[in-house]
Structure formats: C-alpha cells, structure tokens
C-alpha positions, 0 to 999 in steps of 0.5 A: 477436472481441475476446480477453479481457483479460489484465491490468487495470492500476489507476492512482489519480491525485490531483494528479500533474500533474508525473508522470502523462504519464511513468506513462501513457507507461510503460504505453502502451509496454508490450511484448508484452502485447496484452490489457492495459487501463489504468484511471486513477482521477482522485480529483478532482484540483485540478491539471491531472492530468485534462486532461493525461491526456485530452490524452495519450490523444487523441493515441495510437492508440486501437485499440492501447491499451485505456484508461479514465479514471474521475472521482470527483466528490469526493476520496475517498482512495486506498482508494476510488480502488482500489476504483473501479478494481476495479469497472472491471477486466475482466482475468484479473489485476490490476496496479497503478501509482502515478501518480508512479512508472513501469514498465519496458517489459517489466513486465507482459509478464514478470509475466503470463509468470510466471503460467505459463499463468495457473496462478499466483495471484500474481506479484511482481518487484523494484523500484528506489527512485529518488532525486534522486541515483540509484537503489537496489534495493529490499530484499526477501525471496524468498517463494513460499509464502503462509503465509510471505509473510503472516507476513512481512507481519506481522513487517515482513520484507516490505512490503504494496505492490501495485504490484510484483505481479499478482493473479488477479482471480477471487480478489478477486471470489470473496471480495469483497476490498475496500479500507476506504474512508477508511483510506488508510494500510496499505490495500494491506497489508490487501488483500494479506494477504487475497489471500495467504490465498486464493492457492494458487500464488505466483511470484517473477520475478527482474527489476527491473521497477518504478521507485518515485519517492522524490522526490515527497513529496505522493503519494497514498499517501505523505503521512503524519502522526500523524492518519493513523496511526489509519487504519493502526491501523484496517487492522491491526484489520481484519487482526486480525479476518481472522486471528480469523474465519478461525482462522489458528492458525499465526500465534502470538499473539506475532506478531500482538501485535508487529504491532499494537504496531509500528503503534500505536507511532507514537502515542508520538511525538505531543505530544497527551495524547489519543494517549497515552490512546488508545494504552493502550486500542488493542490493550491485550494488545500493551502488553507488547511495550514492553520487547522493542520497538526503540523509543528509550529515551524512547519506551519510558519514555512507553509505560510511563507510558501503560500505567500511566496516569501521564498527568500525567507525560506531560503534563509531558514534552509541556510541556517538549518543546514549550517546548524546540521554541519556544526553538529557533525 
C-alpha cells in the first residue's frame, strides 16, 4: 500500500540549464524522507532545461523517487508556475526550491521533523547566501508566532521567501491561497502573509539547510527592473486588501503605510515622469512617510515635489540627469 506523501517540493524552472541538475540532484539525495515528491514546473524554457531534467530522471531509479515534470506551453512567469505546482502537489506539506539554488541533503528531513508529528503548520530554517568568493549566513530574526512574523514581513525585519519553509498544504487548499499570476515580484511574501494568518503553530529549526545562489543574475525570481516594481505594488495592494477584509486591527495604520511607502519608493528612482505621477496616487496616505523614510536626500526632494504636483521641476531634474548620463558615456 502506498503511504501518503509527507512533503511536495515545488521547483519553478525557467532557463536554468546551468544549475537545474545541481538543484535536482540535491533533492533526489534527500536523506530519511521516504514520502517526498518533486514537482518541476518548466515555464516554457528556451534553453536546455527541460531536456536536461528529462535526461537526468531517465537515469535514476524511478522506484526510489517520486517526481513530476509539468510543462507550460507558453511562458507564464513565476507566480503562475507556483500555482501549477500547487495544483499538482499531494503532500501533507509543501516545500519550495528555486532552480538555481540547492538544498542540504537533510533539509526536508529536518523540516518535516520540525512539524513534530504534523502538529506545526509552518516550519522554517536558516540559509546561506552563496557568492563566487564564498558564503555567508542569511540574517533573520527568530520568530515562532504568526502575528510577530506577519508584522516583521511588513516592517522588513523578515523576508518573504518560501524556499526555506514547509507549509501545511491544507491551509493553502482550505483557504484557497494562490499567487497572483503575472505579478512575479513580491508574490512569495503575499502568499506567506496569508498562510501565516491562518497558521496556529510555527516552528523554527536552528539549522542552515538552504543554499541561495547569488551568482545567477537571470533567475526566474531575481530579475528586477522598474517595470516590475508595479508587480510588487500590486502584491502590496493585495496584502492591504487582505488586512482590511480580515480586520487585522493589531497592525497599525502607520505600519501599513510605511510598508506601502517602502514598495512604491522605488518609482522615485525612475527617469520617466509618468512614474512620478503614478507615485503620487499610489497609496496616497503613505506619502506622509517621506520625511521619516531612509530615502536619500535627493529622492526625498523628488517625493515632496511629486506629492505637491510640481512635475515641471521633476521634468527638469530628469532632463539634467539624462544629460549628465549621456555626457559620461
């Protein structure tokens, strides 16, 4: 009789030919986790990622490893790939891995053991940041209470990554928690925020079990530009809506506004006047956070100008900035 799956590990894959075998190998070699399934979502990669995955799994003992490779016929982005992974997951818990990272061989053993007989809803661990010249421990706070964790996500004291956590799948299915497709920046934080709201018991495992590779600038989750800032803003709008619809009154209005401001502040780095016009109207109540923000002085001035609709002055600043840039090229 087949036993139930303890952990489903979801791996979104997009043009990860240089790293996908290292990632897959670290999952296949997981120790002491007999009921684990691996779900790779190929998001219509244009390189050899799919072929490499298929060749790799054709060579291993299929009776020892439960895996799926699911293909998108068009590229849909990280959020959609994560949703597809959720659709195919059958485990009691869900874990995550980015295709350019890798897991310690005891990662999912330690995380699942941290559920303490499946009593805990979410279990998380420490990670290494890996650079070409070495590695360093990722700085995190010690949090095992859902309200404190949610507040830390808003204040920036905790990051919203999913790959160092396992989550009880029934929370995701019972409350229909999904990623916003097409909004691929900050999508993990939005998902985690909702999961934490419904989590009754959280466990921190004091082990360094995940390796986050900083050397790949083209990652599915790390390619950031000013255009994608709007995707993150949409995710923050969803968190704001969730806070309001669930009457989460223990979060103060000031905390929410500062969170909103930190997201939209990136628009002040733009050289497109349209971004400054939009900046003023996005989360307008957060504009008062300019004076207490950690923005550089020039960006505070730009924010004050945008807040007061002095867009002609901003146009002059953009013109001078672009002129200066051209003169140095």
